[in-house]
C-alpha positions as CSV (number, residue, x, y, z in Angstrom):
1,X,61.3,-6.9,4.5
2,X,63.6,-4.4,6.2
3,X,65.7,-7.3,7.5
4,X,66.1,-8.6,4.0
5,X,66.8,-5.3,2.2
6,X,68.4,-3.4,5.0
7,X,68.6,0.4,4.9
8,X,67.1,1.9,1.8
9,X,66.2,5.5,0.8
10,X,62.6,6.7,0.7
11,X,62.0,6.6,-3.1
12,X,62.9,2.9,-3.0
13,X,60.5,2.2,-0.2
14,X,57.8,4.2,-1.9
15,X,58.1,2.1,-5.1
16,X,57.8,-1.1,-3.0
17,X,54.7,0.2,-1.2
18,X,53.1,1.2,-4.5
19,X,53.9,-2.2,-6.0
20,X,52.4,-4.1,-3.1
21,X,49.4,-2.0,-2.3
22,X,48.3,-0.6,-5.7
23,X,47.0,-3.9,-7.3
24,X,43.4,-4.4,-8.2
25,X,42.6,-6.8,-5.3
26,X,43.9,-4.3,-2.6
27,X,42.1,-1.4,-4.2
28,X,38.9,-3.5,-4.3
29,X,39.3,-4.4,-0.6
30,X,39.6,-0.8,0.3
31,X,36.8,0.4,-2.0
32,X,34.2,-1.9,-0.5
33,X,34.5,-0.6,3.1
34,X,34.3,3.0,1.8
35,X,31.1,2.3,-0.2
36,X,29.5,0.3,2.7
37,X,30.3,3.0,5.3
38,X,27.3,5.2,4.8
39,X,26.8,8.2,7.0
40,X,24.0,7.8,9.6
41,X,22.9,9.6,12.8
42,X,24.8,7.4,15.2
43,X,28.2,8.3,13.6
44,X,30.5,11.1,14.6
45,X,30.9,13.6,11.7
46,X,34.5,14.2,12.4
47,X,35.5,10.6,12.7
48,X,33.5,9.5,9.7
49,X,34.9,12.2,7.4
50,X,38.5,11.5,8.5
51,X,38.0,7.8,8.1
52,X,36.5,8.1,4.6
53,X,39.1,10.6,3.4
54,X,41.9,8.3,4.4
55,X,40.3,5.5,2.4
56,X,40.0,7.7,-0.6
57,X,43.6,8.7,-0.3
58,X,44.6,5.1,-0.1
59,X,42.5,4.2,-3.2
60,X,43.8,7.0,-5.3
61,X,46.6,9.2,-3.9
62,X,46.4,11.5,-6.9
63,X,42.6,12.3,-6.4
64,X,41.9,16.0,-6.5
65,X,39.9,17.9,-3.9
66,X,36.6,18.3,-5.8
67,X,36.4,14.6,-6.6
68,X,37.1,13.7,-3.0
69,X,34.4,16.0,-1.8
70,X,32.0,14.6,-4.4
71,X,32.6,11.1,-3.2
72,X,32.2,12.0,0.4
73,X,28.9,13.7,-0.2
74,X,27.5,10.8,-2.1
75,X,27.9,8.6,1.0
76,X,25.4,10.9,2.8
77,X,21.5,10.7,2.6
78,X,20.0,12.7,-0.1
79,X,18.6,15.7,1.9
80,X,21.8,15.9,4.0
81,X,24.0,15.8,0.9
82,X,22.0,18.6,-0.7
83,X,22.2,20.7,2.5
84,X,26.0,20.3,2.9
85,X,26.6,20.9,-0.9
86,X,24.6,24.2,-0.8
87,X,26.7,25.4,2.2
88,X,30.2,24.4,1.0
89,X,32.3,25.2,-2.1
90,X,33.3,22.3,-4.3
91,X,37.0,23.1,-3.5
92,X,36.5,23.4,0.3
93,X,38.7,21.5,2.7
94,X,37.9,18.5,4.7
95,X,37.6,20.6,7.9
96,X,34.9,22.7,6.2
97,X,32.8,19.7,5.4
98,X,33.1,18.4,8.9
99,X,32.0,21.7,10.5
100,X,29.2,22.1,8.0
101,X,27.9,18.6,8.6
102,X,28.0,19.2,12.3
103,X,26.2,22.5,12.0
104,X,23.5,21.1,9.8
105,X,22.9,18.3,12.3
106,X,22.6,20.6,15.3
107,X,20.6,23.4,13.7
108,X,18.1,21.5,11.5
109,X,16.2,18.2,11.5
110,X,18.0,17.1,8.3
111,X,20.0,14.0,8.8
112,X,18.6,13.2,12.3
113,X,16.5,10.4,11.0
114,X,17.8,7.2,9.4
115,X,16.9,7.1,5.6
116,X,16.5,3.3,5.8
117,X,13.5,3.6,8.2
118,X,10.2,5.0,6.9
119,X,8.6,7.7,9.0
120,X,5.2,6.1,8.7
121,X,6.4,2.7,9.9
122,X,4.0,1.0,12.2
123,X,4.5,-2.1,14.3
124,X,2.7,-5.2,13.3
125,X,-0.6,-5.7,15.1
126,X,-0.9,-8.9,17.1
127,X,-2.5,-11.7,15.1
128,X,-6.2,-11.8,15.6
129,X,-7.9,-15.1,16.3
130,X,-9.1,-15.9,12.8
131,X,-11.4,-18.4,11.2
132,X,-8.7,-21.1,11.1
133,X,-8.1,-21.0,14.9
134,X,-11.7,-21.6,15.9
135,X,-12.8,-25.1,16.8
136,X,-14.1,-27.3,14.0
137,X,-17.6,-27.4,15.5
138,X,-18.0,-23.7,15.5
139,X,-16.6,-23.5,11.9
140,X,-19.1,-26.1,10.7
141,X,-22.0,-24.3,12.4
142,X,-21.0,-21.0,10.9
143,X,-20.6,-22.6,7.4
144,X,-24.0,-24.3,7.8
145,X,-25.7,-21.0,8.7
146,X,-24.1,-19.3,5.6
147,X,-25.2,-22.0,3.2
148,X,-28.7,-22.6,4.6
149,X,-32.0,-21.2,3.2
150,X,-33.2,-18.1,5.0
151,X,-36.8,-19.0,4.5
152,X,-37.1,-22.5,5.8
153,X,-33.6,-23.1,7.2
154,X,-32.8,-26.1,5.0
155,X,-29.3,-26.7,3.7
156,X,-30.5,-28.5,0.5
157,X,-31.1,-25.3,-1.4
158,X,-30.7,-21.6,-1.4
159,X,-33.2,-18.9,-0.7
160,X,-33.9,-18.1,-4.3
161,X,-34.8,-21.7,-5.0
162,X,-36.9,-22.3,-1.9
163,X,-40.3,-24.0,-2.6
164,X,-41.7,-22.3,0.5
165,X,-40.8,-18.9,-0.5
166,X,-42.4,-16.0,1.2
167,X,-45.1,-14.0,-0.6
168,X,-43.8,-11.3,-2.8
169,X,-44.5,-7.7,-2.0
170,X,-46.8,-7.1,-5.0
171,X,-48.6,-10.4,-4.9
172,X,-52.4,-10.0,-4.8
173,X,-54.6,-12.8,-3.5
174,X,-57.7,-13.7,-5.4
175,X,-61.0,-12.7,-3.8
176,X,-63.8,-15.2,-4.1
177,X,-66.6,-13.9,-6.3
178,X,-69.9,-13.2,-4.5
179,X,-73.1,-14.3,-6.1
180,X,-74.7,-11.2,-7.6
181,X,-77.1,-10.6,-10.5
182,X,-75.4,-10.4,-13.8
183,X,-75.6,-7.6,-16.3
184,X,-77.4,-9.9,-18.8
185,X,-80.3,-10.4,-16.4
186,X,-80.6,-6.7,-15.8
187,X,-80.6,-6.0,-19.5
188,X,-83.2,-8.7,-20.2
189,X,-85.6,-7.2,-17.6
190,X,-85.2,-3.7,-19.0
191,X,-85.9,-5.1,-22.5
192,X,-89.1,-6.8,-21.4
193,X,-90.3,-3.6,-19.7
194,X,-89.7,-1.6,-22.8
195,X,-91.5,-4.1,-25.0
196,X,-94.5,-4.1,-22.7
197,X,-94.6,-0.4,-22.8
198,X,-94.5,-0.3,-26.6
199,X,-97.3,-2.9,-26.9
200,X,-99.4,-1.0,-24.5
201,X,-99.0,2.2,-26.5
202,X,-99.9,0.4,-29.8
203,X,-103.1,-1.0,-28.3
204,X,-104.1,2.5,-27.2
205,X,-103.6,3.9,-30.7
206,X,-105.8,1.2,-32.2
207,X,-108.5,1.9,-29.8
208,X,-108.5,5.6,-30.9
């Protein structure tokens, strides 16, 4: 481009740069890396802040300082963003944000753990040898035991329908009746004795 146009003044070159690099496609290509570059533990605070601020300046050269600081803080995890925001003024310089971020990392536990990994994460346990991995003979035997009657061991019916069911707890067996004199015979003998006594007393009265 310089070979074509030769020597030009700075205002002319500035207009050409704005015309080439201020279209929607170029802004979108610069915005995507900014949004994807989240702050994490493995990144240097100074390098990260400087890199992100250059991207913001390229996206919008007229962006004011509070808006720039706001966009930088939004790229940090929630707890770290709150800690830096409480320690810095909204009109602070980029150098203040870098120092505050480094100070929070060294003096506190905030920002030392990645927000994308849960603190209660546990590794998967090795797969246990389950029912499907057992040989077919063992599976058939276990299934047979589960589906068999507990009283007689038959597989044709269940325990509640077993014809040879065990005796119930409250079942009472019938006791064979012993031969014993009945109450009727006792009452008849007593009646005969009374009648005899009455007849005897009547005969005695007649004799008197």
